[in-house]
ZADO-1210 file (C-alpha; in nm, 4 decimals, padded with zeros to 6 digits):
<atoms>
<atom x="00.0022" y="00.0062" z="-00.0009" code="MET" pos="1"/>
<atom x="00.1117" y="00.3507" z="-00.0809" code="ASN" pos="2"/>
<atom x="00.0315" y="00.6287" z="00.1483" code="ILE" pos="3"/>
<atom x="00.0628" y="00.9773" z="-00.0031" code="THR" pos="4"/>
<atom x="00.0959" y="01.2580" z="00.2494" code="PRO" pos="5"/>
<atom x="-00.1804" y="01.5032" z="00.2376" code="ALA" pos="6"/>
<atom x="-00.1193" y="01.8232" z="-00.0080" code="SER" pos="7"/>
<atom x="-00.1243" y="02.0506" z="00.3037" code="ARG" pos="8"/>
<atom x="00.2138" y="01.9117" z="00.4194" code="MET" pos="9"/>
<atom x="00.3662" y="02.0830" z="00.1053" code="ASP" pos="10"/>
<atom x="00.3438" y="02.4177" z="00.3037" code="ARG" pos="11"/>
<atom x="00.5109" y="02.2988" z="00.6032" code="ILE" pos="12"/>
<atom x="00.9145" y="02.3191" z="00.6209" code="THR" pos="13"/>
<atom x="01.1458" y="02.1225" z="00.8491" code="GLU" pos="14"/>
<atom x="01.0859" y="02.2200" z="01.2195" code="TYR" pos="15"/>
<atom x="01.2824" y="02.5447" z="01.2843" code="TYR" pos="16"/>
<atom x="01.4724" y="02.3864" z="01.5859" code="PHE" pos="17"/>
<atom x="01.5512" y="02.0860" z="01.3939" code="SER" pos="18"/>
<atom x="01.7440" y="02.3013" z="01.1408" code="ARG" pos="19"/>
<atom x="01.9206" y="02.4952" z="01.4313" code="LYS" pos="20"/>
<atom x="02.0514" y="02.1722" z="01.6029" code="LEU" pos="21"/>
<atom x="02.1825" y="02.0540" z="01.2628" code="LYS" pos="22"/>
<atom x="02.3566" y="02.4023" z="01.2350" code="GLU" pos="23"/>
<atom x="02.4920" y="02.3681" z="01.5677" code="ILE" pos="24"/>
<atom x="02.6154" y="02.0333" z="01.5274" code="GLY" pos="25"/>
<atom x="02.7839" y="02.1330" z="01.2111" code="SER" pos="26"/>
<atom x="02.9685" y="02.4313" z="01.3962" code="LEU" pos="27"/>
<atom x="03.0787" y="02.1829" z="01.6585" code="LYS" pos="28"/>
<atom x="03.2170" y="01.9362" z="01.4165" code="VAL" pos="29"/>
<atom x="03.4315" y="02.2139" z="01.2514" code="ASN" pos="30"/>
<atom x="03.5789" y="02.3103" z="01.5988" code="GLY" pos="31"/>
<atom x="03.3324" y="02.5921" z="01.6981" code="SER" pos="32"/>
<atom x="03.2828" y="02.6298" z="02.0807" code="ASP" pos="33"/>
<atom x="02.9022" y="02.6716" z="02.1094" code="ILE" pos="34"/>
<atom x="02.7069" y="02.8085" z="02.4102" code="ILE" pos="35"/>
<atom x="02.3650" y="02.6741" z="02.4013" code="ASN" pos="36"/>
<atom x="02.1158" y="02.9287" z="02.5394" code="LEU" pos="37"/>
<atom x="01.7786" y="02.7265" z="02.4870" code="ASN" pos="38"/>
<atom x="01.4844" y="02.7837" z="02.7171" code="ILE" pos="39"/>
<atom x="01.5126" y="02.4525" z="02.8761" code="THR" pos="40"/>
<atom x="01.8305" y="02.2328" z="02.9755" code="SER" pos="41"/>
<atom x="01.7428" y="01.8622" z="02.9681" code="PRO" pos="42"/>
<atom x="02.1010" y="01.7846" z="02.9752" code="HIS" pos="43"/>
<atom x="02.1342" y="01.9404" z="03.3251" code="ILE" pos="44"/>
<atom x="02.0374" y="01.6847" z="03.5956" code="LEU" pos="45"/>
<atom x="01.7611" y="01.7430" z="03.8292" code="PRO" pos="46"/>
<atom x="01.8281" y="01.8371" z="04.2055" code="THR" pos="47"/>
<atom x="01.8736" y="01.5421" z="04.4350" code="LYS" pos="48"/>
<atom x="01.5549" y="01.6547" z="04.6123" code="SER" pos="49"/>
<atom x="01.3439" y="01.6368" z="04.2930" code="ILE" pos="50"/>
<atom x="01.5128" y="01.2885" z="04.2393" code="VAL" pos="51"/>
<atom x="01.4069" y="01.1704" z="04.5609" code="HIS" pos="52"/>
<atom x="01.0593" y="01.2962" z="04.5085" code="ASP" pos="53"/>
<atom x="01.0449" y="01.1271" z="04.1889" code="MET" pos="54"/>
<atom x="01.1551" y="00.7996" z="04.3383" code="GLN" pos="55"/>
<atom x="00.8775" y="00.8172" z="04.6061" code="GLN" pos="56"/>
<atom x="00.5894" y="00.8366" z="04.3514" code="VAL" pos="57"/>
<atom x="00.7192" y="00.6083" z="04.1010" code="VAL" pos="58"/>
<atom x="00.5795" y="00.3071" z="04.2878" code="ASP" pos="59"/>
<atom x="00.2351" y="00.4471" z="04.3243" code="LEU" pos="60"/>
<atom x="-00.0341" y="00.2545" z="04.1529" code="PRO" pos="61"/>
<atom x="-00.1486" y="00.5662" z="03.9381" code="GLN" pos="62"/>
<atom x="00.2129" y="00.6297" z="03.8250" code="ALA" pos="63"/>
<atom x="00.1758" y="00.4384" z="03.5392" code="ASN" pos="64"/>
<atom x="-00.1541" y="00.5700" z="03.3939" code="THR" pos="65"/>
<atom x="-00.2397" y="00.8228" z="03.1358" code="TYR" pos="66"/>
<atom x="-00.2631" y="01.1750" z="03.2896" code="GLN" pos="67"/>
<atom x="-00.6163" y="01.3150" z="03.3396" code="SER" pos="68"/>
<atom x="-00.7848" y="01.4746" z="03.0353" code="TYR" pos="69"/>
<atom x="-00.9284" y="01.7289" z="03.2847" code="ILE" pos="70"/>
<atom x="-00.6054" y="01.8140" z="03.4399" code="GLY" pos="71"/>
<atom x="-00.5130" y="01.8341" z="03.7938" code="ILE" pos="72"/>
<atom x="-00.7782" y="02.0533" z="04.0247" code="ASP" pos="73"/>
<atom x="-00.5154" y="02.1711" z="04.2487" code="VAL" pos="74"/>
<atom x="-00.2758" y="02.2827" z="03.9600" code="LEU" pos="75"/>
<atom x="-00.5730" y="02.4631" z="03.7802" code="SER" pos="76"/>
<atom x="-00.6593" y="02.6413" z="04.0925" code="LYS" pos="77"/>
<atom x="-00.3363" y="02.7374" z="04.1544" code="ALA" pos="78"/>
<atom x="-00.3006" y="02.9012" z="03.7962" code="PHE" pos="79"/>
<atom x="-00.6281" y="03.0845" z="03.8519" code="ALA" pos="80"/>
<atom x="-00.5088" y="03.2387" z="04.1473" code="ALA" pos="81"/>
<atom x="-00.1817" y="03.3284" z="03.9848" code="SER" pos="82"/>
<atom x="-00.3701" y="03.4814" z="03.6940" code="CYS" pos="83"/>
<atom x="-00.5904" y="03.7102" z="03.9387" code="LEU" pos="84"/>
<atom x="-00.2854" y="03.7949" z="04.1551" code="LYS" pos="85"/>
<atom x="-00.0548" y="03.8882" z="03.8694" code="ASN" pos="86"/>
<atom x="-00.2727" y="03.9794" z="03.6058" code="TYR" pos="87"/>
<atom x="-00.5915" y="04.0824" z="03.7743" code="GLN" pos="88"/>
<atom x="-00.7728" y="03.8252" z="03.5366" code="VAL" pos="89"/>
<atom x="-01.0497" y="03.6118" z="03.6909" code="SER" pos="90"/>
<atom x="-01.0526" y="03.2527" z="03.5511" code="LEU" pos="91"/>
<atom x="-01.2855" y="02.9528" z="03.6548" code="HIS" pos="92"/>
<atom x="-01.0471" y="02.6811" z="03.7357" code="SER" pos="93"/>
<atom x="-01.2672" y="02.4004" z="03.5973" code="LYS" pos="94"/>
<atom x="-01.3897" y="02.5886" z="03.2879" code="GLU" pos="95"/>
<atom x="-01.1194" y="02.8047" z="03.1580" code="GLU" pos="96"/>
<atom x="-00.7942" y="02.6268" z="03.2345" code="ILE" pos="97"/>
<atom x="-00.6768" y="02.3076" z="03.1087" code="LEU" pos="98"/>
<atom x="-00.3214" y="02.1828" z="03.2021" code="SER" pos="99"/>
<atom x="-00.1566" y="02.0300" z="02.8881" code="LEU" pos="100"/>
<atom x="00.1504" y="01.7912" z="02.8429" code="MET" pos="101"/>
<atom x="00.3101" y="02.0475" z="02.5966" code="ASP" pos="102"/>
<atom x="00.2111" y="02.4037" z="02.4904" code="TYR" pos="103"/>
<atom x="00.2007" y="02.2671" z="02.1102" code="LYS" pos="104"/>
<atom x="-00.0779" y="02.0671" z="02.1841" code="GLU" pos="105"/>
<atom x="-00.2994" y="02.3484" z="02.3218" code="GLY" pos="106"/>
<atom x="-00.1785" y="02.5859" z="02.0394" code="THR" pos="107"/>
<atom x="-00.2947" y="02.3207" z="01.7803" code="MET" pos="108"/>
<atom x="-00.6066" y="02.2297" z="01.9354" code="HIS" pos="109"/>
<atom x="-00.7150" y="02.6061" z="02.0181" code="ILE" pos="110"/>
<atom x="-00.6330" y="02.6793" z="01.6766" code="SER" pos="111"/>
<atom x="-00.8208" y="02.4028" z="01.5107" code="ILE" pos="112"/>
<atom x="-01.1120" y="02.4816" z="01.7237" code="ALA" pos="113"/>
<atom x="-01.1238" y="02.8840" z="01.6362" code="CYS" pos="114"/>
<atom x="-00.9591" y="02.9351" z="01.2830" code="LEU" pos="115"/>
<atom x="-01.1276" y="02.8922" z="00.9454" code="GLU" pos="116"/>
<atom x="-00.9323" y="02.8947" z="00.6233" code="ARG" pos="117"/>
<atom x="-01.0690" y="03.2324" z="00.5638" code="SER" pos="118"/>
<atom x="-00.9366" y="03.3809" z="00.9018" code="ASP" pos="119"/>
<atom x="-00.6038" y="03.5526" z="00.9603" code="GLN" pos="120"/>
<atom x="-00.3627" y="03.4655" z="01.2380" code="ALA" pos="121"/>
<atom x="-00.1707" y="03.7564" z="01.4103" code="LEU" pos="122"/>
<atom x="00.1926" y="03.5863" z="01.4417" code="ILE" pos="123"/>
<atom x="00.4619" y="03.7766" z="01.6630" code="LEU" pos="124"/>
<atom x="00.7997" y="03.8449" z="01.4416" code="ASP" pos="125"/>
<atom x="01.0317" y="03.7298" z="01.5974" code="PRO" pos="126"/>
<atom x="00.8031" y="03.4743" z="01.7573" code="GLY" pos="127"/>
<atom x="00.7988" y="03.0991" z="01.8078" code="TYR" pos="128"/>
<atom x="00.8043" y="02.9212" z="01.4737" code="PRO" pos="129"/>
<atom x="00.5279" y="02.6616" z="01.5623" code="THR" pos="130"/>
<atom x="00.2489" y="02.9356" z="01.5624" code="TYR" pos="131"/>
<atom x="00.3278" y="02.9841" z="01.1886" code="ALA" pos="132"/>
<atom x="00.3385" y="02.6146" z="01.1258" code="SER" pos="133"/>
<atom x="00.0126" y="02.5375" z="01.2744" code="ILE" pos="134"/>
<atom x="-00.1528" y="02.8410" z="01.0827" code="SER" pos="135"/>
<atom x="00.0166" y="02.7185" z="00.7650" code="GLN" pos="136"/>
<atom x="-00.1271" y="02.3745" z="00.8198" code="LEU" pos="137"/>
<atom x="-00.4855" y="02.5004" z="00.8880" code="LEU" pos="138"/>
<atom x="-00.4450" y="02.7400" z="00.5608" code="GLU" pos="139"/>
<atom x="-00.4908" y="03.0614" z="00.7402" code="THR" pos="140"/>
<atom x="-00.3612" y="03.4126" z="00.6260" code="GLU" pos="141"/>
<atom x="-00.0607" y="03.5004" z="00.8219" code="ILE" pos="142"/>
<atom x="-00.0171" y="03.8425" z="00.9258" code="LEU" pos="143"/>
<atom x="00.3199" y="03.8867" z="01.0867" code="HIS" pos="144"/>
<atom x="00.3422" y="04.1403" z="01.3643" code="TYR" pos="145"/>
<atom x="00.6858" y="04.2853" z="01.4025" code="GLU" pos="146"/>
<atom x="00.8035" y="04.3381" z="01.7740" code="LEU" pos="147"/>
<atom x="01.0006" y="04.6350" z="01.8026" code="LYS" pos="148"/>
<atom x="01.1845" y="04.7523" z="02.1136" code="GLU" pos="149"/>
<atom x="01.0469" y="05.0975" z="02.0853" code="LYS" pos="150"/>
<atom x="00.6959" y="05.0005" z="02.0712" code="LYS" pos="151"/>
<atom x="00.7331" y="04.7534" z="02.3777" code="ILE" pos="152"/>
<atom x="00.9005" y="04.9902" z="02.5872" code="ILE" pos="153"/>
<atom x="00.6571" y="05.3040" z="02.5120" code="SER" pos="154"/>
<atom x="00.3736" y="05.0582" z="02.5607" code="ASN" pos="155"/>
<atom x="00.2428" y="05.1808" z="02.2368" code="GLN" pos="156"/>
<atom x="00.1886" y="04.8473" z="02.0720" code="ILE" pos="157"/>
<atom x="-00.0772" y="04.8535" z="01.7858" code="SER" pos="158"/>
<atom x="-00.2096" y="04.5610" z="01.5968" code="ILE" pos="159"/>
<atom x="-00.1855" y="04.6285" z="01.1896" code="PRO" pos="160"/>
</atoms>
């Protein structure tokens, strides 16, 4: 059986960070000393207290199950409290907050639920490449919104 990828896949290029990691690898092979300033650092081991806590829960009966599709109540309540305290935004923890394993899942689901082909998606530039990829996949028109230091500092951000 021959499975042909959907035509929409022609609009999607290689993942930005995949390209960057190849570029970094090539530079390292050629002798460059690279300092990786990525957002996370999975090569750094967790603290001993975190490892201890992980060891304590690994034998629990629920440790080998799927996460709840509705999230963890105490976590959702903490997010709601944080939004209220830090941003003066009141959110209902059970109806307006959903914990996810990864932001990409949430970004894709909210985009699928809210965007039509005829819609426009406002994408920050510079911004996270995944947002543009999802918008391309959904065939929405992308409007790039250039972030400029002057606009951010003076608090005069305007949408085109």
